[in-house]
C-alpha positions in Angstrom: 25.7 -64.4 -21.4 24.3 -67.8 -20.7 26.3 -69.3 -23.6 29.4 -67.6 -22.2 29.0 -69.1 -18.8 28.4 -72.6 -20.2 31.5 -72.4 -22.3 33.5 -71.4 -19.2 32.2 -74.3 -17.2 33.0 -76.8 -20.0 36.5 -75.6 -20.6 37.8 -75.1 -17.0 40.8 -77.4 -17.7 41.9 -75.3 -20.7 42.0 -72.1 -18.7 45.3 -70.9 -17.4 45.4 -69.2 -14.1 46.6 -65.7 -15.4 43.6 -65.6 -17.6 41.3 -66.3 -14.6 42.7 -63.9 -12.1 43.4 -61.1 -14.6 41.0 -58.2 -14.3 38.2 -58.6 -16.9 37.9 -56.0 -19.6 34.7 -56.8 -21.4 32.8 -54.4 -23.6 29.5 -55.6 -22.2 26.8 -54.2 -20.0 27.9 -53.7 -16.4 25.2 -56.1 -15.2 26.7 -58.9 -17.4 30.2 -57.9 -16.4 29.4 -58.5 -12.8 28.1 -62.0 -13.6 31.3 -62.7 -15.6 33.5 -61.7 -12.6 31.4 -64.0 -10.4 31.9 -67.1 -12.6 35.6 -66.3 -13.1 36.2 -66.4 -9.3 34.0 -69.5 -8.9 36.3 -71.3 -11.3 39.3 -70.3 -9.3 37.7 -71.6 -6.1 37.0 -75.0 -7.9 40.5 -75.3 -9.3 42.2 -74.8 -5.9 39.6 -76.5 -3.7 38.5 -73.4 -1.9 34.9 -74.2 -0.9 32.4 -72.8 1.5 33.5 -75.5 4.0 36.7 -73.4 4.4 34.4 -70.7 5.6 37.1 -68.3 6.9 39.1 -68.5 3.7 36.1 -68.6 1.3 34.5 -65.5 2.7 37.6 -63.3 2.7 38.7 -64.5 -0.7 35.3 -64.2 -2.4 34.7 -60.7 -1.0 38.1 -59.5 -1.9 38.2 -61.1 -5.3 34.8 -59.8 -6.3 35.3 -56.2 -5.2 38.9 -55.7 -6.1 40.5 -58.5 -8.3 43.6 -56.5 -9.0 44.7 -56.7 -5.4 44.6 -60.5 -5.3 48.4 -60.9 -5.1 48.7 -58.4 -2.3 45.9 -60.0 -0.3 47.2 -63.6 -0.7 50.8 -62.7 0.3 49.8 -60.8 3.4 47.4 -63.5 4.6 49.4 -66.6 3.3 50.6 -67.4 6.8 47.1 -67.7 8.0 45.6 -69.7 5.1 48.5 -72.1 4.4 47.8 -74.4 7.3 44.0 -74.3 6.7 44.1 -75.0 3.0 46.9 -77.1 1.4 46.0 -75.8 -2.1 46.7 -72.3 -1.2 50.6 -72.4 -1.6 49.9 -73.7 -5.1 47.7 -70.8 -5.8 50.4 -68.4 -4.6 53.0 -69.9 -6.9 50.7 -69.6 -9.8 49.9 -66.0 -8.9 53.6 -65.2 -8.8 54.0 -66.7 -12.3 51.1 -64.9 -13.6 52.2 -61.4 -12.5 54.7 -61.2 -15.3 52.0 -62.0 -17.8 49.2 -60.0 -16.3 48.7 -56.6 -17.9 46.0 -54.1 -17.9 44.7 -52.4 -21.0 46.2 -49.0 -21.5 43.8 -46.2 -20.9 44.0 -43.3 -23.2 43.3 -40.0 -21.5 40.4 -38.2 -23.0 41.3 -34.8 -24.4 39.0 -32.2 -25.8 39.8 -29.7 -28.5 39.1 -26.0 -28.2 35.7 -26.2 -29.8 34.7 -29.0 -27.4 36.0 -27.1 -24.4 33.9 -24.1 -25.5 30.8 -26.2 -26.0 31.3 -27.9 -22.7 31.7 -24.6 -20.9 28.5 -23.2 -22.6 26.5 -26.3 -21.6 27.7 -26.0 -18.0 27.0 -22.2 -17.9 23.5 -22.8 -19.3 22.7 -25.6 -16.8 24.0 -23.4 -13.9 21.9 -20.4 -15.0 18.9 -22.6 -15.5 19.2 -24.1 -12.0 19.5 -20.7 -10.5 16.5 -19.4 -12.3 14.5 -22.5 -11.4 15.5 -22.1 -7.8 14.3 -18.5 -7.8 11.0 -19.5 -9.4 10.4 -22.3 -6.9 11.3 -20.0 -4.0 8.8 -17.4 -5.2 6.1 -20.0 -5.9 6.5 -21.8 -2.6 6.8 -18.6 -0.5 3.8 -18.7 1.8 1.8 -15.6 2.2 1.0 -14.6 5.8 -2.3 -16.2 6.8 -4.8 -13.9 8.4 -6.3 -15.0 11.7 -9.8 -16.2 11.7 -10.9 -13.1 13.5 -9.8 -10.8 10.6 -11.4 -12.9 7.9 -14.7 -11.6 6.6 -17.5 -13.8 7.7 -21.0 -13.6 6.2 -23.4 -13.9 9.0 -27.1 -14.3 8.7 -29.6 -12.0 10.4 -29.7 -12.0 14.2 -32.9 -12.5 16.1 -33.5 -9.6 18.5 -35.8 -9.7 21.5 -38.8 -7.4 20.9 -38.0 -5.6 24.2 -34.6 -4.6 22.8 -36.2 -3.3 19.6 -38.8 -1.4 21.6 -36.1 0.2 23.6 -34.2 1.2 20.5 -37.2 3.0 19.0 -38.4 4.5 22.3 -41.5 2.3 22.2 -42.0 2.9 18.5 -42.3 6.6 19.0 -43.9 8.5 16.2 -41.1 11.1 16.3 -38.7 8.4 15.1 -40.7 7.6 12.0 -38.6 8.2 8.8 -40.8 6.5 6.3 -44.0 4.6 5.5 -44.9 2.1 2.8 -47.2 -0.6 1.8 -45.5 -3.1 4.1 -45.2 -1.1 7.2 -43.7 1.9 9.0 -39.9 2.6 9.3 -38.4 4.0 12.5 -34.9 5.2 13.3 -33.5 3.1 16.0 -30.4 3.1 18.2 -29.1 -0.2 19.6 -27.0 -0.7 22.8 -23.7 -0.1 21.1 -24.9 3.3 19.6 -25.5 1.5 16.3 -28.1 3.2 14.2 -30.6 1.0 12.4 -33.7 1.3 10.3 -36.6 -0.6 12.0 -39.4 -1.6 9.7 -42.5 -2.6 11.7 -44.8 -4.7 9.5 -48.5 -3.7 9.5 -50.5 -5.8 11.9 -53.0 -6.8 9.2 -50.2 -8.3 7.1 -48.8 -10.1 10.2 -52.1 -11.8 10.9 -52.5 -12.9 7.3 -49.1 -14.5 7.3 -49.2 -15.9 10.8 -48.0 -19.4 9.8 -45.3 -18.3 7.4 -41.6 -19.0 8.1 -40.7 -15.3 8.8 -37.4 -16.0 10.5 -36.2 -18.5 7.8 -36.9 -16.1 5.0 -35.2 -13.2 6.8 -32.1 -15.3 7.4 -31.9 -16.2 3.8 -32.4 -12.5 2.6 -29.7 -11.3 5.0 -27.1 -13.2 3.1 -27.2 -10.5 0.4 -24.1 -8.3 0.9 -23.3 -5.8 -1.9 -22.5 -2.1 -2.1 -25.7 -1.4 -3.9 -27.9 -3.4 -1.5 -29.1 -2.4 1.9 -28.2 -5.3 4.2 -30.7 -6.9 6.6 -29.0 -7.2 10.0 -31.7 -8.6 12.2 -35.3 -9.3 12.9 -37.8 -9.8 15.7 -41.0 -11.6 16.0 -43.7 -12.0 18.7 -47.4 -12.7 18.7 -48.9 -10.0 16.4 -45.5 -8.4 15.7 -43.0 -8.7 12.9 -40.0 -6.4 12.8 -37.1 -6.1 10.3 -33.8 -4.3 11.2 -31.8 -2.9 8.3 -28.6 -0.8 8.0 -29.4 2.8 8.4 -28.7 4.9 5.3 -28.0 8.5 6.2 -29.9 10.0 3.3 -33.3 9.8 1.7 -34.9 7.7 -1.1 -34.8 8.5 -4.8 -38.5 9.2 -4.6 -37.9 11.9 -2.0 -35.3 13.6 -4.2 -37.2 13.5 -7.4 -40.8 14.1 -6.2 -41.0 15.4 -2.7 -38.1 17.8 -2.2 -38.3 21.0 -4.2 -34.5 21.4 -4.3 -33.9 17.6 -4.5 -34.0 17.5 -8.3 -31.4 20.2 -8.7 -29.1 18.2 -6.5 -29.3 15.2 -8.9 -27.6 16.4 -12.0 -27.3 14.2 -15.1 -24.0 12.7 -13.9 -25.5 11.7 -10.6 -28.6 10.2 -12.3 -26.5 8.0 -14.5 -24.6 6.9 -11.5 -27.8 6.1 -9.6 -29.2 4.2 -12.6 -26.1 2.1 -13.0 -25.9 1.4 -9.2 -29.5 0.3 -9.0 -29.0 -2.1 -12.0 -25.9 -3.6 -10.3 -27.7 -4.2 -7.1 -30.6 -5.9 -8.9 -28.2 -8.0 -10.9 -26.6 -9.1 -7.7 -29.9 -10.2 -6.3 -31.0 -12.0 -9.5 -27.7 -13.8 -10.4 -25.2 -13.9 -7.5 -27.1 -14.6 -4.3 -27.9 -18.3 -4.0 -30.7 -19.0 -4.2 -31.6 -16.0 -6.3 -33.8 -13.2 -4.9 -36.6 -11.6 -6.7 -37.2 -8.1 -5.4 -40.9 -8.0 -6.1 -41.3 -4.2 -5.9 -38.6 -2.2 -7.7 -39.6 1.5 -7.4 -38.0 4.8 -6.6 -39.1 4.7 -2.9 -37.2 1.4 -2.4 -33.9 2.9 -3.9 -32.1 4.8 -1.2 -29.3 7.3 -1.9 -26.4 7.5 0.5 -24.1 10.5 1.2 -22.0 9.6 -1.9 -25.1 9.5 -4.1 -24.8 5.8 -4.5 -28.0 3.9 -5.1 -28.8 1.1 -2.7 -31.8 -1.2 -3.1 -33.9 -2.0 -0.1 -37.1 -4.1 0.8 -36.0 -6.9 -1.5 -37.7 -10.3 -1.2 -40.4 -9.1 1.1 -43.2 -9.5 -1.4 -44.3 -12.7 0.5 -45.7 -10.4 3.2 -48.2 -8.9 0.8 -48.6 -11.0 -2.3 -52.0 -9.5 -3.3 -51.5 -6.0 -2.0 -51.9 -3.6 -5.0 -51.2 -0.4 -3.1 -47.8 0.9 -4.0 -47.3 -1.6 -6.8 -49.6 -0.4 -9.6 -47.5 1.2 -12.3 -44.2 -0.5 -11.2 -45.1 -4.0 -12.3 -46.2 -5.2 -15.7 -49.7 -6.4 -16.7 -48.6 -10.0 -16.5 -48.1 -9.6 -12.8 -51.9 -9.5 -12.2 -52.7 -12.4 -14.6 -52.4 -15.9 -13.3 -52.9 -17.4 -16.8 -49.9 -15.5 -18.1 -47.5 -16.6 -15.4 -48.3 -13.8 -13.0 -46.7 -12.7 -9.8 -43.3 -11.4 -9.0 -40.5 -12.6 -11.3 -37.2 -11.3 -12.5 -38.9 -10.0 -15.6 -41.3 -7.9 -13.5 -38.3 -6.5 -11.6 -36.7 -5.4 -14.9 -40.0 -3.7 -15.7 -39.9 -1.8 -12.4 -36.2 -0.8 -13.1 -37.4 0.6 -16.5 -40.0 2.7 -14.7 -37.3 4.1 -12.4 -35.1 5.0 -15.4 -38.1 6.9 -16.9 -38.4 8.8 -13.6 -34.7 9.7 -13.7 -35.1 11.0 -17.3 -38.3 12.9 -16.9 -38.4 13.9 -13.2 -42.0 12.7 -13.1 -43.7 10.2 -10.8 -45.1 6.8 -11.9 -48.7 8.0 -11.4 -50.1 4.5 -11.5 -48.7 3.6 -14.9 -49.5 6.8 -16.7 -45.8 7.7 -17.0 -45.1 4.7 -19.2 -48.0 5.5 -21.5 -46.9 9.1 -21.8 -43.1 8.5 -22.2 -43.0 5.6 -24.7 -44.5 7.6 -27.7 -42.0 10.5 -27.0 -39.1 8.1 -27.0 -40.2 6.5 -30.3 -40.6 10.0 -31.9 -37.2 11.1 -30.3 -39.0 14.1 -28.8 -36.4 14.4 -26.0 -37.0 18.1 -25.4 -40.4 17.2 -24.1 -39.3 14.0 -22.4 -36.3 15.2 -20.3 -36.6 16.8 -16.8 -37.2 20.5 -17.4 -35.5 21.4 -14.1 -32.1 20.4 -15.6 -30.3 21.9 -18.5 -30.2 19.6 -21.5 -26.5 18.8 -22.3 -25.0 19.5 -25.6 -24.2 15.8 -26.1 -27.5 14.0 -25.8 -26.3 10.6 -27.0 -26.0 9.1 -23.5 -29.5 10.3 -22.6 -30.9 8.8 -25.9 -29.3 5.4 -25.1 -30.7 5.6 -21.5 -34.2 6.3 -22.9 -33.9 3.3 -25.3 -32.9 1.0 -22.4 -35.9 2.2 -20.4 -38.1 1.7 -23.4 -36.8 -1.9 -23.9 -37.6 -2.7 -20.2 -41.2 -1.4 -20.2 -42.2 -1.7 -23.8 -41.8 -5.4 -24.4 -43.5 -8.6 -23.0 -41.7 -10.7 -20.5 -40.4 -13.1 -23.2 -38.8 -10.2 -25.2 -37.6 -8.2 -22.2 -33.8 -7.8 -21.7 -32.3 -9.4 -18.6 -31.0 -7.3 -15.8 -27.4 -8.3 -16.7 -27.9 -6.8 -20.2 -29.3 -3.6 -18.7 -26.5 -3.4 -16.2 -23.8 -3.8 -18.8 -25.2 -0.9 -20.9 -25.7 1.4 -17.8 -22.2 0.7 -16.5 -20.8 1.7 -19.9 -22.9 4.9 -19.8 -21.7 5.7 -16.3 -18.1 5.3 -17.3 -18.6 7.4 -20.4 -20.4 10.2 -18.7 -19.0 10.3 -15.1 -15.3 9.6 -15.7 
């Protein structure tokens, strides 16, 4: 391009006017073609002394020449009366243009024609592009279509436990009336309470001795953390109350009894729990414990997994209660013996409540479901393990229920229980592994 421009500047005298004003047909890039047009017209301006000093003439000519060079003759003849007096060279330019019109020609343009095959190919391409655009538009419409956003009032909000005044709790239980007692345990006494909005709650009043021994402990902080647990197989903590010498926990009221009551206290309770219901209870308890161990952040160690802490609702769904309250009675053996492993009592062997000790307690509960017998301070494990190893299931299973024809699910349940209570903490299965097996058994037996 640069060489082309220099050649033009050096050979201005040899150019004839028709060559200069003729439309340029160069097979070059449009960008280069624009520069070629520009220098062509600059040469014309120099030949006929049309300079920027003739501002009126220069601006109109340069604009018209650059944008539409083919209309130069029409432009000059229409405006010759204006420019002749201003520029003496203009008449000379008009004469040359008249002479050049006979020589000026445009390159013939051959109309583009497509054969039949090209027409078909063109139509197919256009149809494909049209269909693609329609499909893409539909996809974008569906992808960008906004779902209706629920208001903040309808969104589920996980709230921590509420602090209740002790006077309100006292009124809900009629002054902790003994007629409202629905249970007693190693941590305290449980009352049936009714709040102002006719909401039934279970009120656990901690034993005064335990309150005094944990006077400086952050009771409210721990309860707020424990109340974050929300799961179908966990009894939620909805509130608490504390005052000098008093610690009270408010939980959701479950309109049935505990597993311990069904299996060991009610004469007709065992018959209500057939094998299908027992598989469902075992799987539900394992899911609730798995939720506490692996989902809640930070994780919660129950500390005392036993049949009296597994409540059964009206649909015979197992729901774990009293989780994480072991801090109130860390050295209290009453109610724990037989439901925790030997390592629990040994400080040298990493004692205390752990996830592994919870799995041990779940194994004991599985043995109670299989045999219908109580823990009896650890005697149940010592009696049941040899029978499981010897596959003496006629002696092992609850005599109050008929042994099913297919005993494979019961055998697998017994093996899971044996793995939970027959191994050390290092070799014990996790609650996730136990829950997976029990869920599969529940599906196999109950559905």
